[in-house]
N, C-alpha and C positions, 0 to 999 in steps of 0.2 A: 427432340428424343433424348433421354439420358442413358447413356451405356456405361456399365461398370465393366472395366478391363481388368482381368486378373492374369498374372503371370505367377504360376505356383512352382517354386522350386522345392529341392528335398527338405530344406528346412526354413523356407521363407515364402512369403506371398506378397509380391508387390501389386499395387492396386491404383487405379485412377478412375474417377468418374467424370465422363466428358459428354459434352453436347457437340456431337461431330459436324453438325450441319453448321454451326458457328466456329468450329475449332476452339471451344471454350473448354478450359480445364476448371472443374469445379472444387476437386480435391484430388489429393494423391498421398501415397504412403507406403509403407512396408511394415509386414509382420516378420520379425525375425527369431531365429532360434526356437522354431517350432519343435516340441518334444524334448527341449532341453532346459536346463536351469537358466534363468536370466531372459526368459523370453520377452520381447518387447514390441509394442506397435509405435511406430513413428507417423505422425499425420499432419499433413498441411492442408488447409481449405482457404480458398480465396477470400482475402478480407479478414482472415481470423489468424491469431497466433498459432504457431505450431505447438504440437503437444506430444509427448512420449508417455506411453502407458505400460506397465509391466503386469505380467500375470502369469498363471499357470495355463499355458497354451500347448496342450498335449497333442493336438493333431490339426490337420488343415481344415476340418470343420469348425472347430473352435476358433482358429485363426480368422476364417471368414465371418463368423459371428461376431468377432471383435470388429472386424472392418464394417460390418453393417451397423453395429451399435454406434460408432464413432461417426459414422455418415449421418445417424439420426439423432446424435446427440444435440441438446439445445444449445450448448456453448461452443460446440467445434463442429457440428454437422453441417450439411448443406441441403438435406431433404428431410421432409416431415414423415414421410411413410415409405415402406419398402415397395408400394405399388408405383412409386415415382421412377423406379428403376424399370426401364422398358426392355432392355436385354442385357446379357452378360456375354462379353467376348473373351475368349481364352486364348492365350498364346499357347501353341502346341509345337514343340520341336520338330518332330519327324512324322511325316505322313507317308513314306515310302513311294511307291508309284501310284497309290490309289487316289491321291488328291492333287488336282492341278490348280485349285482355288479354294477360297474359304467356304465353309459349309456349315449348315445347321446340324447340330449335334443330335444324332438318334441313336439307338442301341447298336444298328449296324456301323455307324461311324466309330462308336466307342470300341466295338469288337475289332474293327480295322486298325484302330490306333493301338490296342492291345497288342495285335500282331506285330506291330512295329518296335515293340519294347526292345527286341533283340538288337536293332539298329541303334537305339538310344536309351540303354538302360539306366543312365543317371537322369535323363531328362523327361522321357514320357511317363514314368511311374507318378512322379509328383504332379505332372500336367493333368493326368487322369484323377488323381486325388482331388485337385482343385475343382475339376469338373463334377465329380460326384458330390463333393461338398456343396458347391453352388446349386446343383439341381436339388438337393435335399432341402437346403434353406430357401430357395426361391424356385419352388416347383412349378409355378405357372409362368415363369418368365423364360422366355426363348433364349437357348445358349448356343453360341456359334464358336467353332474352331477356326481361327487364323494360324495357318501352318507355315513355319519358317521355310520348309523345303518345297512348298508348292510352286513358288515363283521361278524355281530352277527346273521345273518339270517341262519346260519348252526347250532344254537342250536338246540338240540332235544327237543321235547315238554315237557318232564318232567323237563327241565331247565327253559322253559319260561312261563309255565302256573302258574298262581295263584290259591290259594284254594277259588275262588269265583264261583258263578253259572256259568256254562259253556255257557250258553245263553248270558251272558255279554261279553265273549270274542268273540262270534260270532257277537253278535250285534254291539258292540262298540270297537271291536279289543283290549280289555284290556289284556295285556299281558306284559312280559318282552321283551324289544326291545334291551337295551344297547346302549351305546354311546362311543365316543372317538374311534370308530372302525378302523379308518384310521390310527391312531397312534398306536394302538395295532397291527395292521397288520405289519405296517413298522418296529417297533422294534422287533418283532417276526422274520421276514425275516433278518434283518440285525444281529440279535443274531445268527441265523443258519450260516450266512456267517461268522461272527466273529469266531464261534466254529469250522468252516470248515467241517459241517455236513449238510446233507439235512433236510429241515424242516419237510419233510415226516417221519423223524424217530425221532423227538423230541416232549417231553411234556414239554410245556413252561407254566410259571405263569408270565404275564407282569403286572407291577404295574405302571399305569399313575397317578402320584402324583403331583397335582397343587393346584390351588384354587379350581378347581373341580377335582375329584379323582375317578379313577375306577381301577379295576383288572379284567384280563380277564384268563381264563384257555384255552390254544390253544393246541389242540391235532393233531398232524401231520398237522400242518398248518390251522386247521380249529377252530374257536371259539366254544367251548361247553358249556361255562358259562360265565358270567359277572356280576359285582356287581350292576351297575346301572340297573334300570328296566323300567318301563312304562315310567318314567321321569328320569331325571338326579338327582333326590332328594334321590333315594334309594342307599343304599350300605354303603360306608366309611363315616366317619366323614369328612366334607370338610371346606373350609375356613368359609363359611356363611350358609351352608346347614347341615341338621340334620344328614343325613344318616339314617341308620336302626332304626326303633323304632316302639314300639307297636302302631298300628293305633288307638287304643282306647283312647291314649293320647291325639289326636287331639280333638276328641269330648268332652274329659273332660277339656281341656284348653278353648276351645271355650265357654262351658258352665260356667266355673268359671270367665273367664275374659271378658265374653260377646263380643267376637270377631266375625265379620263377617268372611264369606268364604275368601274373598279377604285379609282380615287383617291376617287370619291365614296363608293364602299362603305366604303372605310377611315375616311373623315370620319365617316360617319353611325354606324359601330360602335365606333370606337377614339378618336375625338377630340371627341365630343360628349356629352350628358347633363349629369351633374353636373359632370364636368371641364371640358366646354365652357363652360357658364354660369358657373362659379366661377372658371375660369382658375387653380384652386389645387390641387384635388385631386379624384380619383374616390372616395377613401376618405371614408366618411360620418363616421368619428371625427374626422378633420381637419376636415370642414365643420362639426361641432358644437362643436369647440373654438374655431372662429373665427365661430360664429354671431352673437354680440353685437358684434363689432369689425370683421368684413370685409363689406363691402356685398354683393359678389357671392357670398360664401358664404352669406349669409342668404338671398339671392334664389334660389340653387340649391336650398336646403333648402325655401324656401316653394313653389317649383314642384313639387318633389318630393311634398310632402305634399298640395298642392292637387289634383294629379292622383289621388293615392290616394282622397281624398274624393270626387272625381267619380265614380270607379269604384264606391265604396261605395254612393253614392247611385243611381247606375244599377242596380247589381246587386240593390239592395233592391227596386227596381220590377220588375225581371226575375223576381225569386224570388217577388214578391207578399208581401214582409215578410221579416224576418230574425230569427232566434232568437239568433245569436252571430257576432261578429267574431273571427277568430283571426289573430294575428300570428306569424310564423315566419321562420327563415333568419337570417343574421349580423345585419342591421340590425333586424329584426322582434323577434328574441329579445333584443337588447342595448341598443337605443336608447329609453329612456324618453321622450327628447324627441320623436322621431318619433311614438311612440305617443300621447303628450299632444296634440301638435299636430294628429295625424290626427283624434283624438275630439273635439277642441275644436268646438263648435258642432253636434254631432251629436244634441243632445239632442232634436231634433224627431222623430229615429228611435226614441227611448228609450235613447239611450246616456248612462250617467253613469259617467265614469271615477272610481276611487279613486286619488287622485294619489299618495298615501302608500304604497300597495301597489305602484302602477306604478313609482314611483321606486326601490322596493327590489328590484324583480324584473329579473333578468338571467340568461340560460341556464337556466331551469328553468320548468317547468310552473306556471302560476299563473292565477287568476281576478282579473283587474285592475280589474274594474268594481265599482261601489258595490252593496252589498246590494239596494238599491231600483232598480237598472238593469233596465229591461224586456229590453234587449238585452245579453246577456252579452258580455264582452270578455276573451279568454284569450290567454295566451302559451304556445305549445306548441313546445318544440325539435323540429325535423324530424328524421327518421331514416330516409332514403331506403334506406340499406344494410340496415336490418332488413325493409323491404317486399321488397327484392330477395331477401333470405334466405328469408323466409316464402313468397313465391310460388313460389320454386325448390323449396323443401321439398314444397310442396303438390302441385306438378306431379310430382315424383319419386314421391312416396307413391302418386299416382293410377297411375303407370306400375307400380309394384310390386304394387298391387291387381289391376291388369290381367292381370299375368304370373302371379299367385299361383294 
């Protein structure tokens, strides 16, 4: 079964064509600058040279037309007819409390996702544009939504409730939702396979560390807590986001600096975090390069790592112990320094890092803890697209079984 995976952003569409049963990637790429000058498609296909095409790509429908054209191209494509695409799997950021798992896209599902726009105003609208475009261009092909927040819907109420009047939760849905759910789910399942154990027997802490970062506590395959909250702003220090802070600071800064709500929102999300502290960069590679020589780069790194350690400690308590800590995403997979600093002084939990293996590990699955370490430490590269493809294939197989 060939699954087209789409991740539609405000001005971009990332795509992959995947055979999930074999975990085979046939092609991948991205359409960038949709609706802007200089729009471009960058495409890579298995066994063929990569190619970049520029054009007038005014909207998401035209972007996906470009994607289908390049997939069908004689020189760069991997299919001969659109009918070879068995289903389309869409990444959707926010499903509110309505979705606990991936779902076949129907008109009712679209209405529910539209209701969630208030929760994810930057993400759900382009996600819905991608769905509408794919349905228009591939009207006979099943469309499936794989939702980032769904994995965390297993959290108990004591983990997702905030200390605000309960009526605000009932009226406006204000609670912890969590994000990166598809990534946390994938690396937890891969960690269990790597350890040759059932995920039903494991207590895991998964650390998705990138420009956006979150940690999840996963008990016997279910998320019981996660660091991101009502929005992706809560939790760890991130590239440009504040992470956890006293909410009264927001009111104080707005009054002192005479900022509007919109200006404050921009400051919290775009000018804070590692960039805000270091004054240098939001890119962890640049922070690492200057760690020994730039005082504020070192401070940004230390704050970043300190918060990760705090969450590991807290989630170890929430889980009632931990069997493994998993690092993933751009920073988690590539930064041996972040992993080393995070695991330092966690020996009280039973963590012993093998520094030689850690230093040699980048972008590959590896056990980086010492053989005597009671708590295993793993690096597992994430693969959210494969999860989307597998969930899509499973739902389509179910439809086919029902109609047989």
